[in-house]
Structures are given as C-alpha cells and as structure tokens.
C-alpha positions as a Python dict, from the first residue, in 0.01 Angstrom:
ca = {
    (1, 'M'): (0, 0, 0),
    (2, 'K'): (-282, 161, 220),
    (3, 'V'): (-659, 59, 276),
    (4, 'N'): (-875, 322, 361),
    (5, 'I'): (-1238, 256, 276),
    (6, 'N'): (-1578, 421, 406),
    (7, 'I'): (-1895, 118, 293),
    (8, 'D'): (-2188, 312, 175),
    (9, 'D'): (-2510, 152, 129),
    (10, 'D'): (-2380, 69, -206),
    (11, 'Q'): (-2154, -183, -81),
    (12, 'K'): (-2318, -297, 223),
    (13, 'D'): (-2392, -660, 280),
    (14, 'T'): (-2081, -792, 97),
    (15, 'R'): (-1816, -998, 214),
    (16, 'L'): (-1556, -820, 375),
    (17, 'D'): (-1275, -1025, 114),
    (18, 'R'): (-1476, -937, -173),
    (19, 'V'): (-1512, -551, -99),
    (20, 'I'): (-1158, -471, -79),
    (21, 'T'): (-1110, -719, -437),
    (22, 'H'): (-1339, -450, -578),
    (23, 'F'): (-1188, -155, -441),
    (24, 'Y'): (-793, -352, -492),
    (25, 'K'): (-806, -499, -843),
    (26, 'T'): (-502, -674, -793),
    (27, 'C'): (-543, -811, -498),
    (28, 'S'): (-722, -1185, -519),
    (29, 'R'): (-926, -1291, -301),
    (30, 'S'): (-750, -1570, -147),
    (31, 'R'): (-489, -1334, -47),
    (32, 'A'): (-765, -1032, 87),
    (33, 'A'): (-818, -1314, 300),
    (34, 'L'): (-524, -1419, 439),
    (35, 'L'): (-496, -1009, 543),
    (36, 'I'): (-796, -1027, 694),
    (37, 'N'): (-701, -1320, 897),
    (38, 'N'): (-366, -1229, 1002),
    (39, 'S'): (-530, -857, 1127),
    (40, 'D'): (-336, -723, 864),
    (41, 'I'): (-666, -533, 756),
    (42, 'L'): (-961, -418, 1049),
    (43, 'V'): (-1310, -326, 1047),
    (44, 'N'): (-1365, -5, 1285),
    (45, 'H'): (-1023, -129, 1389),
    (46, 'K'): (-1148, -444, 1500),
    (47, 'K'): (-1054, -816, 1375),
    (48, 'K'): (-1354, -977, 1149),
    (49, 'K'): (-1333, -1269, 911),
    (50, 'P'): (-1310, -1235, 563),
    (51, 'G'): (-1699, -1354, 539),
    (52, 'F'): (-1806, -1054, 782),
    (53, 'R'): (-2078, -862, 647),
    (54, 'V'): (-2041, -543, 587),
    (55, 'K'): (-2263, -288, 704),
    (56, 'S'): (-2304, 130, 586),
    (57, 'G'): (-2068, 332, 827),
    (58, 'D'): (-1833, 73, 874),
    (59, 'I'): (-1462, 187, 810),
    (60, 'I'): (-1192, -47, 682),
    (61, 'T'): (-827, 39, 731),
    (62, 'G'): (-532, -164, 672),
    (63, 'I'): (-215, -257, 470),
    (64, 'I'): (-170, -474, 122),
    (65, 'P'): (193, -467, 118),
    (66, 'E'): (345, -365, -200),
    (67, 'A'): (486, -680, -312),
    (68, 'D'): (144, -815, -300),
    (69, 'I'): (34, -623, -591),
    (70, 'D'): (361, -615, -783),
    (71, 'A'): (533, -932, -695),
    (72, 'T'): (578, -1222, -986),
    (73, 'V'): (669, -1586, -932),
    (74, 'F'): (894, -1723, -1174),
    (75, 'P'): (936, -2090, -1264),
    (76, 'E'): (1239, -2267, -1137),
    (77, 'N'): (1419, -2577, -1211),
    (78, 'I'): (1390, -2753, -907),
    (79, 'H'): (1383, -3074, -861),
    (80, 'L'): (1041, -3290, -767),
    (81, 'D'): (989, -3620, -643),
    (82, 'I'): (685, -3702, -824),
    (83, 'I'): (510, -3996, -742),
    (84, 'F'): (174, -3979, -920),
    (85, 'E'): (75, -3720, -1262),
    (86, 'D'): (-162, -3757, -1501),
    (87, 'D'): (-392, -3468, -1657),
    (88, 'H'): (-542, -3330, -1358),
    (89, 'M'): (-285, -3355, -1098),
    (90, 'M'): (25, -3446, -957),
    (91, 'V'): (88, -3613, -589),
    (92, 'I'): (431, -3538, -461),
    (93, 'N'): (660, -3618, -204),
    (94, 'K'): (811, -3291, -37),
    (95, 'K'): (1130, -3272, 63),
    (96, 'P'): (1181, -3127, 421),
    (97, 'G'): (1326, -2768, 426),
    (98, 'M'): (1087, -2695, 96),
    (99, 'V'): (840, -2428, 189),
    (100, 'V'): (531, -2474, -6),
    (101, 'H'): (454, -2128, -223),
    (102, 'P'): (595, -1783, -219),
    (103, 'A'): (518, -1482, -41),
    (104, 'P'): (612, -1150, -80),
    (105, 'G'): (981, -1135, 64),
    (106, 'N'): (995, -1509, -21),
    (107, 'L'): (969, -1545, -402),
    (108, 'T'): (1171, -1854, -523),
    (109, 'G'): (1278, -2210, -475),
    (110, 'T'): (927, -2274, -336),
    (111, 'L'): (773, -2629, -426),
    (112, 'V'): (536, -2372, -677),
    (113, 'N'): (844, -2232, -848),
    (114, 'A'): (875, -2594, -952),
    (115, 'V'): (571, -2748, -1040),
    (116, 'L'): (553, -2447, -1287),
    (117, 'F'): (867, -2553, -1420),
    (118, 'H'): (760, -2893, -1457),
    (119, 'E'): (407, -2793, -1620),
    (120, 'P'): (390, -2443, -1752),
    (121, 'K'): (40, -2467, -1823),
    (122, 'I'): (-83, -2498, -1431),
    (123, 'K'): (-10, -2133, -1382),
    (124, 'G'): (-345, -1945, -1301),
    (125, 'V'): (-488, -2253, -1149),
    (126, 'G'): (-661, -2045, -871),
    (127, 'E'): (-717, -1724, -763),
    (128, 'D'): (-390, -1636, -598),
    (129, 'R'): (-74, -1649, -787),
    (130, 'F'): (118, -1730, -521),
    (131, 'R'): (-42, -2041, -413),
    (132, 'T'): (-143, -2188, -769),
    (133, 'G'): (-233, -2539, -779),
    (134, 'I'): (-199, -2616, -426),
    (135, 'V'): (-511, -2799, -248),
    (136, 'H'): (-298, -2867, 96),
    (137, 'R'): (-5, -2700, 257),
    (138, 'L'): (288, -2881, 476),
    (139, 'D'): (469, -2679, 702),
    (140, 'K'): (855, -2567, 562),
    (141, 'D'): (1028, -2860, 739),
    (142, 'T'): (706, -3186, 696),
    (143, 'S'): (815, -3373, 450),
    (144, 'G'): (595, -3663, 264),
    (145, 'L'): (270, -3638, -20),
    (146, 'M'): (112, -3339, -111),
    (147, 'V'): (-174, -3309, -402),
    (148, 'V'): (-105, -3044, -655),
    (149, 'A'): (-409, -2973, -901),
    (150, 'K'): (-310, -2922, -1235),
    (151, 'T'): (-660, -2779, -1399),
    (152, 'K'): (-893, -2554, -1180),
    (153, 'A'): (-1214, -2794, -1189),
    (154, 'A'): (-953, -3092, -1028),
    (155, 'L'): (-812, -2786, -755),
    (156, 'Q'): (-1210, -2700, -670),
    (157, 'F'): (-1289, -3132, -624),
    (158, 'L'): (-976, -3172, -438),
    (159, 'Q'): (-1050, -2883, -219),
    (160, 'K'): (-1348, -2955, -125),
    (161, 'E'): (-1284, -3301, -85),
    (162, 'F'): (-1023, -3145, 195),
    (163, 'K'): (-1340, -2932, 351),
    (164, 'Q'): (-1548, -3182, 389),
    (165, 'R'): (-1278, -3412, 535),
    (166, 'R'): (-1357, -3700, 264),
    (167, 'V'): (-923, -3713, 249),
    (168, 'E'): (-773, -3998, 443),
    (169, 'K'): (-440, -3778, 619),
    (170, 'K'): (-183, -4023, 820),
    (171, 'Y'): (141, -3909, 957),
    (172, 'L'): (433, -4054, 1111),
    (173, 'A'): (599, -3878, 1375),
    (174, 'L'): (897, -3900, 1697),
    (175, 'V'): (776, -3773, 1991),
    (176, 'S'): (847, -3703, 2340),
    (177, 'G'): (823, -3910, 2623),
    (178, 'N'): (672, -4239, 2687),
    (179, 'F'): (297, -4302, 2673),
    (180, 'P'): (99, -4548, 2917),
    (181, 'E'): (-152, -4598, 2649),
    (182, 'D'): (-14, -4743, 2281),
    (183, 'Q'): (-364, -4564, 2133),
    (184, 'G'): (-591, -4222, 2126),
    (185, 'E'): (-732, -3927, 2072),
    (186, 'I'): (-687, -3534, 2092),
    (187, 'N'): (-943, -3344, 2085),
    (188, 'L'): (-842, -2953, 2123),
    (189, 'P'): (-984, -2639, 1970),
    (190, 'L'): (-715, -2451, 1803),
    (191, 'G'): (-718, -2094, 1750),
    (192, 'R'): (-423, -1851, 1671),
    (193, 'H'): (-162, -1768, 1987),
    (194, 'P'): (-330, -1449, 2206),
    (195, 'V'): (16, -1278, 2143),
    (196, 'K'): (253, -1422, 1904),
    (197, 'R'): (2, -1446, 1612),
    (198, 'K'): (165, -1637, 1340),
    (199, 'L'): (152, -1922, 1595),
    (200, 'V'): (-134, -2147, 1713),
    (201, 'A'): (-236, -2265, 2042),
    (202, 'I'): (-487, -2417, 2174),
    (203, 'N'): (-865, -2178, 2240),
    (204, 'H'): (-1141, -2306, 2410),
    (205, 'E'): (-1303, -1969, 2306),
    (206, 'D'): (-1325, -1919, 1987),
    (207, 'G'): (-1068, -2196, 1851),
    (208, 'K'): (-1202, -2393, 1560),
    (209, 'P'): (-1285, -2808, 1652),
    (210, 'A'): (-916, -3036, 1606),
    (211, 'R'): (-908, -3401, 1621),
    (212, 'T'): (-573, -3604, 1642),
    (213, 'I'): (-638, -3972, 1655),
    (214, 'W'): (-289, -4147, 1739),
    (215, 'K'): (-140, -4454, 1785),
    (216, 'I'): (261, -4597, 1895),
    (217, 'K'): (461, -4760, 1603),
    (218, 'K'): (781, -4797, 1856),
    (219, 'R'): (820, -4725, 2164),
    (220, 'F'): (1215, -4619, 2291),
    (221, 'K'): (1329, -4511, 2593),
    (222, 'S'): (1235, -4180, 2610),
    (223, 'A'): (1092, -4081, 2260),
    (224, 'C'): (779, -4299, 2087),
    (225, 'L'): (724, -4326, 1672),
    (226, 'V'): (352, -4216, 1664),
    (227, 'E'): (85, -4314, 1378),
    (228, 'A'): (-117, -3949, 1356),
    (229, 'L'): (-437, -3979, 1188),
    (230, 'L'): (-585, -3658, 1125),
    (231, 'K'): (-942, -3599, 1118),
    (232, 'T'): (-904, -3263, 1102),
    (233, 'G'): (-679, -3020, 908),
    (234, 'R'): (-541, -2734, 1145),
    (235, 'T'): (-267, -2558, 1067),
    (236, 'H'): (35, -2688, 1258),
    (237, 'Q'): (-186, -2931, 1445),
    (238, 'I'): (-21, -3230, 1499),
    (239, 'R'): (287, -3012, 1636),
    (240, 'V'): (48, -2807, 1875),
    (241, 'H'): (-154, -3114, 2024),
    (242, 'F'): (113, -3336, 2131),
    (243, 'Y'): (254, -3055, 2267),
    (244, 'A'): (-49, -2947, 2412),
    (245, 'I'): (8, -3281, 2641),
    (246, 'E'): (315, -3285, 2709),
    (247, 'H'): (488, -3488, 2442),
    (248, 'P'): (646, -3234, 2183),
    (249, 'L'): (805, -3330, 1851),
    (250, 'I'): (1174, -3431, 1819),
    (251, 'G'): (1318, -3114, 1662),
    (252, 'D'): (1094, -2843, 1671),
    (253, 'R'): (1223, -2530, 1773),
    (254, 'I'): (870, -2347, 1838),
    (255, 'Y'): (601, -2615, 2035),
    (256, 'Q'): (883, -2672, 2253),
    (257, 'P'): (877, -2634, 2683),
    (258, 'R'): (1093, -2367, 2700),
    (259, 'R'): (1334, -2553, 2915),
    (260, 'Y'): (1418, -2741, 2606),
    (261, 'R'): (1455, -2484, 2375),
    (262, 'K'): (1793, -2433, 2365),
    (263, 'K'): (1956, -2767, 2398),
    (264, 'K'): (2106, -2978, 2152),
    (265, 'S'): (1867, -3150, 1951),
    (266, 'L'): (1852, -3509, 1811),
    (267, 'A'): (1718, -3414, 1493),
    (268, 'P'): (1782, -3126, 1300),
    (269, 'R'): (1401, -3025, 1223),
    (270, 'Q'): (1040, -3146, 1349),
    (271, 'M'): (1035, -3499, 1274),
    (272, 'L'): (659, -3530, 1140),
    (273, 'H'): (608, -3696, 816),
    (274, 'S'): (317, -3690, 604),
    (275, 'R'): (339, -4100, 499),
    (276, 'Q'): (-27, -4205, 351),
    (277, 'L'): (-298, -3937, 149),
    (278, 'G'): (-608, -4119, 24),
    (279, 'F'): (-872, -3950, -176),
    (280, 'R'): (-1137, -3970, -487),
    (281, 'H'): (-973, -3897, -805),
    (282, 'P'): (-1094, -3519, -935),
    (283, 'Y'): (-1269, -3699, -1306),
    (284, 'S'): (-1279, -4031, -1198),
    (285, 'G'): (-1426, -4038, -895),
    (286, 'Q'): (-1211, -4350, -780),
    (287, 'R'): (-1005, -4399, -472),
    (288, 'M'): (-670, -4392, -510),
    (289, 'S'): (-427, -4396, -199),
    (290, 'F'): (-66, -4328, -183),
    (291, 'E'): (201, -4408, 74),
    (292, 'V'): (594, -4317, 99),
    (293, 'D'): (856, -4333, 326),
    (294, 'P'): (1058, -4096, 602),
    (295, 'P'): (1335, -3951, 440),
    (296, 'E'): (1678, -4027, 593),
    (297, 'D'): (1677, -3775, 866),
    (298, 'F'): (1379, -3913, 1020),
    (299, 'L'): (1523, -4235, 945),
    (300, 'Q'): (1875, -4168, 1120),
    (301, 'T'): (1709, -3999, 1407),
    (302, 'E'): (1518, -4316, 1448),
    (303, 'L'): (1874, -4495, 1504),
    (304, 'Q'): (1996, -4254, 1732),
    (305, 'L'): (1649, -4315, 1956),
    (306, 'E'): (1711, -4697, 1975),
    (307, 'S'): (2085, -4689, 2018),
    (308, 'L'): (1937, -4466, 2348),
    (309, 'I'): (1772, -4762, 2508),
}
C-alpha cells in the first residue's frame, strides 16, 4: 500500500508514527515506527524519527507492505526451553537458529509462534501482533536467555526496565585473536550503516551511545572466551563492538573482515550466548536472576579451539 499524506493544520505537531496509524488503521504504532526507522516512510523525501512532529504542508510518502496488513500470526507446536514461568512472564532459553518474531514473508517457525501455542492468552499483549509479548530480542543465531511478558502490564513494566538500563545482561562470546589486557570497555556509538541499511556500524556523528564491558574467561592460541556485560542494548552491539576493535566473533558471517569471510569457519554461527539475565519481577518487584550454560555447538567450538593450542 502506497503512503501519500499531505499534512494540514489539523495534523500539525502530531508525532509521525501517530499520523501513520491515524490514516492506516491496520498499521500498529510500533510497526509504523519500524517502517519509519527503515526509511520506508519519508517526510518531504527525507528520513525522520518516529517522534518527529509534522508541520503543515509536509508531504509523507512511502510504502506499507501488503503483508503487514493481511498477515496473521498462527500458534505452532514448537518446543520451548522454559526456565521460569508464572502468571506474568516467561523466561526462555532460546535455541540458536530461531527467529524471535515473524515478519512479512517469514510468518512461521518463530519464537512468537511457539509462545502463542504454549499460552494463547499472550495474543494481543503489545501493539504489534508480530511481536506479541516480546520485551527484547536476540539475533536469530544468538542463543540464550530471553524474557517474554504474558500481560500488557508486565510488558510495559519490563520494557521500561530495559529502557532505563536496570536489567543486567551478561553474554559469553568466542572472539578471534588475543587481548593484551584481561578486561576492558568498548565505548563506541552505534547507528545504521550508511550504505547497507540492515546493518549496524560505528557512527560518531548521529549514532547512539553504546557501552560493552568485557572480561577474559579463557585464552586459546588465537581466540578468547569473553564475558560481555551490556550497559546499553543496541542492535548487534556485541558483534559490532568486537568487530570494530579487530576481534570479531568466531562464526559471524557479517561482521567479519573481508579477507576471512570466504574461509571455512570453526563455527556454524556467531558464537554468542545470552548467559545471565537479571531484572525486577513485573508484579512483586523482587529482584530475579537467571543463568543458562551455552548450547552444544558453542561448547564444541570451544573444544576445537582448545585442541589448537
């Protein structure tokens, strides 16, 4: 569906994402924000933020894919490794290779499909039906802990906890090369890649602040097992940060120096695992902490690295 809106005095000073949902009722606000951030919807042929306040005379153009309007997300009987569950939330150990939520053209086999089968009442938790119950995301090939909200109140509370950086997130990563130090911090702003819009890059001009604190857990001949503590939660943060300091994650097919991309990797995916997650319970306020070990492919890659010593 083509978007073509001429802003008059009645809509001026309204947020851009709200304008889209006003004119296109089947497009949720979160979906509108995603389309705006991806430059699928423009104001006067320029990219703006979802919170941009439109002015009288502005022309909004773009595309809302038809799949966004007609697609339905169905429950699917897919196994979930549930670490904790109550009436308010679920903590899941996501397996590598599983996409978190559906998107147009890829509506099945995701964590959301599995969650809807396990607990049908989660349907409608959140404005975006593609992300019902989803508080935060992990990349498809990243394994480990995620929290899913079962009620709207829990979703709002947990999303706020993440936004206010009150959630403790620790990852394990196998990274290339060796470090002279045993610990350190990467503090580099992240933003959209200037050319490849689906990727993330270091952006000192208009990127968002991003901090990763790391510590060596084990050293190998040409790699390290690293614990990474996220102080912010930007898209692809750990992958891009270690790539930027020339220690890319083993198995990463995207954030890898060009000379290594066509070489056979020790690993079937990027070796990144969400090991620990700590946050306040959305109802009781009690502090909770969860921890899970890495999956078998991570441990096998670690063994291969040990054998190279």
